[in-house]
C-alpha positions in Angstrom: -34.7 -9.1 -53.7 -37.9 -7.2 -55.5 -40.0 -5.4 -53.0 -42.8 -8.2 -52.6 -40.1 -10.1 -50.9 -40.5 -11.3 -47.1 -37.9 -12.1 -44.8 -38.1 -15.0 -42.5 -35.9 -17.8 -40.8 -33.7 -15.0 -38.6 -33.1 -11.5 -37.0 -31.8 -8.6 -38.3 -28.7 -7.9 -35.6 -26.6 -4.8 -35.4 -27.7 -1.3 -35.0 -31.1 -0.5 -36.8 -30.1 3.7 -37.6 -30.3 4.0 -41.8 -32.1 0.5 -42.4 -35.4 1.3 -42.2 -36.8 3.2 -44.7 -39.3 6.6 -44.0 -42.9 5.8 -42.9 -45.4 6.4 -45.9 -49.0 6.2 -45.5 -50.6 3.6 -47.4 -52.7 4.7 -50.6 -54.9 1.2 -49.8 -57.9 1.1 -47.8 -57.6 -1.3 -45.0 -57.8 -5.0 -46.0 -60.2 -7.7 -44.8 -60.9 -11.6 -44.4 -62.2 -11.7 -47.9 -59.4 -9.1 -50.1 -56.9 -12.0 -49.0 -59.1 -15.0 -49.4 -56.6 -16.6 -51.5 -53.4 -16.4 -49.1 -53.4 -19.4 -46.3 -55.4 -19.0 -43.1 -52.5 -18.6 -41.3 -51.6 -15.0 -43.0 -55.4 -14.1 -43.2 -55.2 -14.3 -38.9 -52.3 -12.3 -39.0 -53.7 -9.8 -41.5 -56.7 -9.9 -39.1 -55.8 -9.4 -35.8 -53.3 -6.3 -37.4 -53.6 -2.8 -37.6 -54.6 -1.6 -41.3 -51.1 -0.5 -43.4 -52.0 3.0 -43.1 -50.8 3.3 -39.6 -47.4 2.5 -38.0 -47.3 -1.1 -36.5 -47.3 -0.3 -32.4 -47.2 -3.8 -31.2 -43.3 -5.0 -31.5 -44.1 -8.2 -29.9 -44.5 -10.3 -33.0 -41.3 -12.5 -34.1 -40.7 -13.8 -37.2 -41.1 -17.1 -35.9 -44.6 -16.2 -36.0 -44.3 -16.1 -40.1 -41.5 -18.8 -40.0 -42.3 -21.4 -38.1 -39.4 -23.8 -36.4 -40.9 -27.4 -35.2 -44.3 -25.5 -35.5 -47.6 -27.6 -36.4 -48.4 -26.5 -39.7 -51.9 -27.8 -41.9 -52.5 -30.0 -38.2 -49.7 -32.2 -39.0 -46.5 -31.6 -36.6 -43.6 -31.2 -38.7 -40.1 -32.0 -36.5 -37.3 -29.5 -37.9 -39.1 -28.0 -41.3 -39.8 -24.2 -42.2 -42.7 -23.0 -43.5 -43.5 -20.1 -46.0 -45.1 -17.2 -45.0 -47.1 -16.5 -47.7 -48.3 -20.1 -48.8 -47.3 -22.2 -45.8 -45.4 -24.5 -48.0 -42.7 -26.6 -46.1 -39.0 -25.9 -46.8 -36.3 -28.2 -44.9 -33.4 -25.6 -45.2 -33.4 -21.7 -45.0 -31.9 -21.4 -48.5 -34.5 -23.0 -49.8 -36.9 -20.9 -48.4 -35.1 -18.0 -49.9 -35.1 -19.6 -53.2 -39.3 -20.1 -53.2 -39.6 -16.6 -52.3 -37.4 -15.6 -55.2 -39.8 -18.0 -57.4 -42.6 -18.0 -56.9 -43.5 -15.2 -54.9 -42.0 -12.3 -56.8 -44.6 -11.1 -57.9 -47.6 -10.3 -56.0 -50.9 -8.4 -56.1 -50.5 -4.3 -54.6 -52.4 -4.9 -51.7 -50.1 -8.3 -51.0 -47.0 -6.4 -51.3 -48.5 -3.3 -49.3 -48.9 -6.4 -46.0 -45.4 -7.6 -46.8 -43.5 -4.2 -46.7 -45.5 -3.7 -43.3 -44.5 -6.6 -42.3 -40.5 -5.7 -43.2 -41.1 -2.5 -41.6 -42.1 -4.6 -38.4 -38.9 -6.1 -37.9 -36.6 -3.7 -38.7 -38.1 -1.6 -35.6 -37.8 -4.6 -33.6 -34.2 -5.2 -34.9 -33.3 -1.5 -34.0 -34.5 -2.2 -30.4 -32.5 -5.8 -30.5 -28.3 -5.0 -31.3 -26.3 -7.7 -29.6 -24.1 -6.7 -32.5 -23.3 -3.6 -31.5 -22.9 -4.4 -27.4 -20.0 -6.9 -28.9 -18.4 -4.5 -30.9 -18.4 -2.6 -28.0 -16.7 -5.1 -25.9 -14.2 -5.8 -28.2 -12.9 -2.1 -28.9 -12.8 -1.9 -25.0 -16.0 0.7 -25.0 -17.8 -2.1 -22.2 -15.8 0.2 -19.2 -17.6 3.2 -20.3 -20.0 4.5 -17.5 -23.6 4.2 -18.8 -26.3 7.3 -19.3 -28.1 4.7 -16.9 -31.9 7.5 -16.8 -34.4 6.2 -19.1 -33.9 7.6 -22.7 -35.8 10.4 -23.5 -39.1 9.9 -25.7 -40.3 12.5 -28.2 -44.1 12.5 -28.5 -45.1 12.3 -32.4 -48.2 13.8 -33.6 -51.6 12.8 -32.6 -51.9 10.7 -35.8 -48.6 9.0 -34.5 -48.8 6.8 -31.3 -45.3 5.3 -31.2 -43.2 7.8 -29.5 -39.1 8.5 -30.8 -36.8 7.6 -28.5 -33.5 9.5 -28.2 -29.9 8.5 -26.9 -29.2 11.3 -24.6 -25.8 11.8 -26.4 -27.6 13.0 -29.1 -28.7 15.6 -27.2 -25.4 17.6 -27.6 -24.1 19.7 -30.4 -22.3 18.1 -33.1 -22.5 21.9 -35.1 -18.6 21.8 -34.2 -17.9 18.4 -35.2 -15.2 18.1 -37.9 -16.3 16.5 -41.4 -15.0 13.5 -43.0 -13.0 13.9 -46.1 -11.2 10.8 -47.9 -7.7 11.3 -46.7 -8.3 11.8 -42.5 -5.2 10.7 -40.3 -5.3 11.3 -36.2 -5.4 14.3 -34.5 -3.0 12.6 -31.8 0.5 14.1 -32.6 2.1 11.2 -31.7 -0.4 8.6 -34.1 -0.3 9.1 -38.0 -3.2 6.2 -38.4 -5.2 6.7 -41.2 -9.0 6.8 -40.5 -11.1 4.4 -41.9 -13.0 1.3 -41.2 -10.3 -0.9 -39.2 -9.1 2.3 -37.0 -12.2 4.4 -36.7 -13.3 7.8 -37.0 -14.4 9.2 -33.9 -15.2 12.7 -32.7 -14.6 13.8 -29.6 -17.7 15.3 -28.4 -15.9 18.2 -26.9 -13.5 19.7 -29.5 -15.1 17.9 -32.4 -11.9 16.7 -33.9 -11.6 13.4 -36.0 -9.5 10.7 -33.7 -8.4 7.1 -33.9 -10.5 4.5 -31.8 -7.8 4.2 -29.7 -7.6 7.7 -28.8 -10.9 8.1 -27.7 -11.2 5.6 -25.2 -11.9 9.0 -22.8 -15.3 9.8 -21.1 -16.6 13.0 -19.6 -20.1 14.4 -18.5 -21.1 17.0 -21.3 -24.1 20.0 -21.4 -26.0 20.3 -24.7 -23.4 23.2 -25.7 -20.7 20.2 -25.2 -19.1 22.1 -22.1 -17.7 20.1 -19.2 -21.2 19.6 -17.0 -20.3 17.4 -14.3 -23.4 17.3 -12.4 -26.4 17.5 -14.9 -24.6 16.4 -18.4 -24.5 13.4 -20.2 -21.5 10.7 -20.7 -19.7 11.5 -23.3 -16.5 10.1 -25.5 -13.9 12.7 -25.8 -10.6 13.0 -26.7 -7.4 12.8 -23.9 -6.6 16.2 -24.7 -10.1 17.3 -23.6 -10.4 14.6 -20.6 -6.7 16.0 -19.0 -7.7 19.6 -19.4 -11.3 19.7 -18.3 -11.8 21.7 -14.7 -10.9 19.5 -11.7 -8.3 17.1 -13.5 -5.2 18.6 -11.3 -7.0 19.3 -8.5 -5.4 16.0 -6.1 -7.0 17.6 -2.8 -11.0 16.6 -2.2 -13.4 19.0 -1.0 -12.5 19.7 2.7 -13.8 22.0 5.0 -11.5 23.8 7.8 -13.4 23.3 11.3 -9.7 23.9 13.1 -11.0 27.3 14.4 -14.3 25.9 15.7 -12.1 23.3 17.3 -10.2 25.3 18.9 -12.3 27.8 20.3 -14.3 25.1 21.9 -10.8 23.5 23.3 -9.4 26.0 24.2 -12.7 27.4 26.4 -12.7 23.5 28.1 -8.6 24.1 28.6 -9.1 27.6 30.0 -11.9 25.8 32.8 -9.9 22.8 33.6 -6.5 25.1 34.1 -8.7 27.3 36.5 -9.5 24.3 38.4 -6.0 22.9 38.4 -4.3 26.2 39.7 -6.8 26.5 42.5 -6.6 22.9 44.0 -2.5 23.3 43.2 -3.2 26.8 45.6 -5.2 24.5 48.3 -2.5 22.1 48.0 0.2 24.8 48.2 -1.0 26.1 51.4 -2.4 22.6 53.2 1.5 21.5 52.9 3.0 25.0 54.1 0.4 25.0 57.4 1.0 21.3 58.0 5.3 21.4 57.4 5.0 24.5 60.5 3.5 21.9 62.6 5.8 20.4 65.3 7.6 17.3 65.2 5.3 15.0 66.9 7.9 13.4 70.1 5.9 9.9 70.9 3.2 10.1 73.5 3.4 11.7 76.1 1.6 11.4 80.0 0.6 15.7 80.0 0.5 16.6 76.6 -3.6 17.8 75.8 -5.9 15.0 74.2 -5.7 14.5 70.7 -2.2 16.4 70.7 -1.1 17.2 67.1 -3.9 15.1 65.7 -6.1 17.6 66.4 -4.3 20.4 65.2 -3.8 18.9 62.3 -7.4 18.2 61.7 -8.1 21.9 62.4 -5.5 23.0 59.9 -6.9 20.6 57.2 -10.5 21.4 57.9 -9.8 25.5 57.7 -8.3 24.8 53.8 -11.4 23.3 52.6 -15.2 23.0 54.1 -15.2 19.5 55.1 -18.6 17.2 53.7 -20.9 16.4 56.7 -20.4 12.5 57.3 -23.9 11.8 57.7 -25.5 13.2 54.2 -23.2 10.8 52.6 -24.3 7.0 53.0 -22.2 5.5 50.1 -18.7 6.0 48.2 -19.1 8.5 45.4 -16.7 6.5 43.1 -17.1 2.9 43.9 -20.9 3.2 45.5 -19.7 1.2 48.2 -21.7 1.3 51.0 -20.5 3.0 54.5 -21.4 1.9 58.0 -19.4 -1.1 59.4 -16.3 -0.3 61.2 -13.8 -1.9 58.9 -15.3 0.4 56.1 -14.9 4.4 57.8 -15.3 7.3 56.2 -12.4 9.6 54.7 -12.3 13.0 53.9 -10.4 14.3 50.8 -8.0 16.9 52.2 -8.3 18.8 48.6 -11.9 19.1 48.1 -13.4 17.8 51.3 -16.0 15.0 49.6 -16.0 12.1 51.5 -14.7 8.9 50.2 -13.7 5.6 51.0 -10.3 3.8 51.8 -10.5 0.8 50.2 -6.8 -0.9 48.4 -8.4 -2.5 45.6 -10.5 0.5 44.3 -8.2 3.5 45.7 -10.8 5.9 45.9 -8.4 7.8 47.9 -4.7 7.4 48.8 -2.3 9.3 50.4 0.6 10.9 48.8 3.7 11.7 50.4 5.3 14.6 49.4 8.7 16.7 50.3 8.0 20.1 51.3 10.8 22.3 52.1 10.8 23.7 56.0 9.7 27.2 56.7 12.6 27.7 59.0 15.7 27.1 57.0 17.0 28.5 54.3 16.4 28.0 50.5 19.7 27.0 49.9 19.5 24.6 52.8 18.3 20.8 52.3 16.2 21.0 55.4 12.8 18.9 54.2 9.6 17.9 55.9 7.6 14.8 54.5 4.3 15.2 54.2 1.5 12.7 53.7 -1.8 14.2 52.2 -5.1 12.3 51.7 -6.5 12.7 48.2 -9.3 11.4 46.3 -8.9 9.9 42.7 -10.0 12.9 41.3 -8.1 15.9 42.5 -5.0 13.6 42.5 -5.3 13.1 38.7 -6.1 16.5 37.8 -3.2 18.0 40.3 -0.5 15.4 38.8 -1.9 14.5 35.6 -0.5 17.3 33.2 3.1 15.9 35.0 2.6 12.6 34.7 2.3 13.3 31.2 5.5 15.0 30.9 7.6 12.1 32.9 6.0 9.0 30.4 7.4 11.7 27.6 10.9 11.8 28.7 11.3 8.5 30.8 11.5 6.0 28.0 10.9 1.9 28.4 13.8 -0.5 28.1 12.3 -1.6 25.2 12.6 1.4 23.1 15.8 2.2 24.1 17.3 -1.3 22.9 15.4 -0.5 19.5 16.9 2.9 19.1 20.3 1.2 19.8 19.7 -1.5 17.1 18.5 1.6 14.4 21.9 3.6 15.5 23.3 0.3 14.8 21.3 -0.1 11.5 22.1 3.4 10.6 25.8 2.7 11.1 26.3 -0.5 9.0 23.9 1.8 6.0 26.6 4.5 6.0 29.6 2.4 6.0 28.2 0.0 2.9 28.9 2.4 -0.3 32.1 2.5 0.8 32.4 -0.8 1.0 31.4 -1.6 -2.3 33.3 1.2 -3.2 36.7 -1.1 -1.9 35.1 -4.0 -3.5 35.2 -2.6 -7.3 38.7 -1.4 -6.3 39.7 -5.0 -5.7 38.9 -6.7 -8.7 41.2 -7.8 -11.0 41.4 -5.4 -13.8 40.3 -6.9 -17.3 42.5 -7.7 -20.1 41.6 -4.6 -22.7 40.9 -1.9 -19.9 42.7 0.7 -18.5 42.3 0.1 -15.0 45.3 -0.1 -12.9 45.9 -3.2 -10.5 44.8 -2.9 -6.8 47.8 -1.1 -4.2 48.9 -2.6 -0.7 46.9 0.3 0.8 43.8 -0.9 -1.2 43.7 -4.1 -0.2 44.4 -2.8 3.7 41.6 -0.2 3.4 39.2 -3.0 1.9 40.2 -5.0 5.0 39.9 -2.4 8.1 36.6 -1.7 6.2 35.3 -5.3 6.4 36.5 -5.6 9.9 34.4 -2.2 11.3 31.4 -4.2 9.1 32.1 -7.4 10.9 32.2 -6.1 14.5 29.0 -3.9 13.5 27.3 -6.8 12.6 28.2 -8.6 15.5 26.8 -5.5 17.8 23.8 -5.4 15.7 22.9 -9.3 15.9 23.2 -9.0 20.0 21.1 -5.6 20.0 18.5 -7.4 18.3 19.1 -11.0 20.6 18.9 -8.4 23.9 15.3 -6.9 22.1 14.1 -10.7 21.7 14.9 -11.9 25.0 13.3 -8.9 27.1 10.9 -10.6 29.7 7.3 -9.2 28.6 4.2 -10.4 30.0 2.2 -9.3 27.0 1.3 -11.4 24.1 1.2 -8.1 21.4 4.6 -7.1 23.2 6.1 -10.6 22.9 5.0 -10.5 19.1 6.5 -7.1 18.6 9.8 -8.4 20.0 10.1 -11.2 17.8 8.9 -9.7 14.3 11.9 -7.2 14.9 14.3 -10.1 15.6 12.9 -11.4 12.2 13.7 -8.1 10.4 17.4 -7.6 12.0 17.9 -11.5 10.8 16.8 -10.4 7.5 18.9 -7.3 7.5 21.8 -9.3 8.6 21.4 -11.6 5.9 21.0 -9.2 2.9 24.1 -7.5 3.8 26.2 -9.8 4.7 26.1 -11.7 1.9 29.0 -9.6 -0.1 31.3 -9.7 2.5 31.9 -13.1 1.4 33.7 -12.1 -1.5 36.4 -10.2 0.4 38.3 -13.4 1.6 39.0 -14.7 -1.8 39.8 -11.2 -3.2 42.3 -10.8 0.1 43.6 -14.5 -0.6 44.1 -13.7 -4.2 46.2 -10.2 -3.7 47.8 -11.4 -0.8 49.4 -14.3 -2.7 50.5 -12.0 -5.7 52.2 -9.8 -3.0 53.8 -12.9 -1.1 55.5 -13.8 -4.6 56.8 -10.1 -5.3 58.7 -10.5 -1.8 60.1 -13.5 -2.8 61.2 -13.1 -6.4 62.6 -9.8 -4.6 65.8 -10.9 -3.2 66.7 -11.7 -6.8 67.1 -8.2 -7.8 69.0 -7.6 -4.9 73.0 -7.0 -5.1 72.8 -7.1 -1.5 71.3 -10.5 -1.5 72.6 -12.1 -4.2 76.0 -11.7 -2.7 77.5 -9.3 -5.6 79.3 -7.4 -3.0 80.4 -9.5 -0.7 83.9 -10.3 -2.7 84.3 -6.3 -2.7 84.1 -5.4 1.2 82.7 -7.8 3.7 81.6 -4.9 6.3 79.2 -4.1 3.0 78.4 -7.6 3.1 77.8 -7.9 7.1 75.1 -4.8 6.5 73.2 -6.5 3.1 72.6 -9.5 5.2 71.4 -7.5 8.5 69.0 -5.6 5.7 68.0 -8.3 4.2 67.0 -9.9 7.4 65.2 -6.8 8.9 63.3 -6.6 5.3 62.3 -9.8 5.7 61.3 -9.9 9.6 58.6 -6.8 8.2 57.0 -8.8 5.7 56.3 -11.6 7.6 55.0 -9.4 10.4 52.4 -7.6 7.7 52.0 -11.1 6.4 51.4 -12.9 9.4 49.8 -9.9 10.7 47.0 -9.3 7.9 46.4 -13.7 7.7 45.7 -13.7 11.8 43.4 -11.1 10.9 41.7 -12.5 7.9 41.1 -15.8 9.9 39.7 -14.1 12.9 37.2 -12.3 10.8 36.1 -15.8 8.8 35.7 -17.3 12.2 33.4 -14.7 13.1 31.7 -14.7 10.4 31.4 -18.1 10.2 29.9 -17.9 14.3 27.4 -15.2 13.1 26.3 -17.8 9.8 25.9 -20.7 12.0 23.0 -19.0 14.5 21.3 -17.6 11.7 21.5 -20.9 10.3 19.9 -22.2 13.0 17.3 -19.7 13.2 16.0 -20.3 9.7 15.5 -23.7 10.6 13.7 -23.0 13.6 11.1 -20.7 11.6 11.3 -23.2 8.8 12.2 -21.3 6.2 14.1 -23.8 3.6 15.0 -21.7 0.8 17.5 -19.9 3.8 18.6 -23.0 5.1 20.3 -24.0 1.5 21.8 -20.5 1.3 23.2 -20.3 4.6 24.6 -23.8 4.4 26.5 -23.2 1.1 27.7 -20.0 3.0 29.2 -21.9 5.8 30.8 -24.6 3.4 32.5 -21.7 1.8 33.7 -20.8 4.7 34.7 -23.6 6.1 37.1 -23.9 2.9 38.4 -20.3 3.9 39.4 -20.9 7.1 41.1 -23.8 5.8 43.1 -22.0 3.6 43.6 -19.4 5.9 45.4 -21.8 8.9 47.5 -23.0 6.0 48.5 -19.6 5.4 49.1 -19.2 8.8 51.1 -22.4 9.4 53.3 -21.6 6.5 54.3 -18.1 8.0 55.2 -20.2 11.3 57.9 -22.3 9.4 58.8 -19.3 7.2 59.6 -17.7 10.6 61.8 -21.0 11.8 64.1 -20.3 8.2 64.2 -16.5 9.1 65.4 -17.4 12.7 67.7 -20.2 12.0 69.5 -17.9 8.5 69.9 -15.2 11.2 71.7 -17.2 13.9 74.1 -19.0 11.1 
């Protein structure tokens, strides 16, 4: 395109850096309406409203649509969906036609018109610098839209007096670039794990801090830098850096936030309060000790007597109580200091606290004052004797709390409620089960049949017995664990929160049982296969024994009788062992079926259909195993009859 062309029908997208040529002042004088009279009225009106071409255009509001009209009226006639040449106002159909028209017709223009077109072109380039949608789309495609933006207003540098337009500076450009690595033709990413060639596809980005070249992927970090490219977290600007600079900055490995330790101040304030409260407790305890000791020395009341002085022990007791602390005057107090009820009636009398002397009421509903029963050692008895005197002392609620709150707190810590004791028992069973599970899994591995190409020896009889023993212990522990969980669930309580807590504990216990009882179902099948093999060995054993084959019978009758007795005893011991194992296996299977049946009932009530399906399959497998075990027990009983019949003959 020649220098006299004009663009129309679109916008310049993307970053406008480097597109606009440096501005030069035009040597031509400002244009007037008469100098461009040959141009159409639209261009003349545009030029008359525009400033001279010797100065930059401060008005960026004009768009390409002002010169290339789409659907705007032209020469007084409405042209819908047509383009117009910005120079001669000739109507065009497409943008390609307009482009060819500009190349063919308006290639050679007068110098004055060329300056006007140049000024219009410069104005559109400056406008494109402000509108950069392509760069924003590129940032989103590369993942740079998640970066922190410098939201402060961009810096503006005022121009010279003759140039009213200010230059807008990106805050990131203020950071020095003197230390940047310069690009060559064969640059690669500096990251040691990346050997990517730097170019248009992978990018070539300088780390703003260290200045080295990286690809786009290994500069996806951001930190605040000062103008000298140093870390400045407060007053710096967000800049793109590499991973090494990002992770080696100060404070990156500090996992603790800023904190201030006020423990000493709190301890000093608390110590003053605690010391003051402790002195108050000691003062009231001394009064209570003195009062109880004096009351314990009073003679016991023997009942009313005619010759007893008026009042008798009650007057003496009152005098002792008033000697410990001065009582408050009854007339000066018209209301109870705690419940604010008014005194005055015979049913609502005044009472005095024997520790502080204040006037309080004795309403059982508010418990402003109560009589506290204390057991005091009799002063005349020896310390080793058990002689004690019961003394009742009336105290207000404040004095009672001050004296006994610490002891009540200690008692509450040492005394555990029943639900806590039950939960601790449940946790103890759970710890025992978890400690036995690794040994149980190890015994299961020992029972697995050896592969054809492996050198693993077959399981011995001791391995089978050990696995059965651990399984029996686990079954017993599971039964105790389930009982403890049910005990917690059925504990009486009136609190809905406590009831919900008990229900959640039972649900967690059921889940624990369901998870850890599944490996138990594989033991009966393994025990069955190995027991059958052991039984075959016992049945095949007599064919290899000369005593059982009768080979020595013809030589020595005594030896033959001894061999028969030995054969019978061996068969009996083998049958006893086999019968014991079969019955233990049957008992364990029946217990396991009972527990799984209970778990199935809970799962159905809770509408956990996935667990219902799995538990139903487990019950079916257990039923098959139980039937097989019963058949084995019946076979052993028949074999017992055969052994007894052979021994009788």
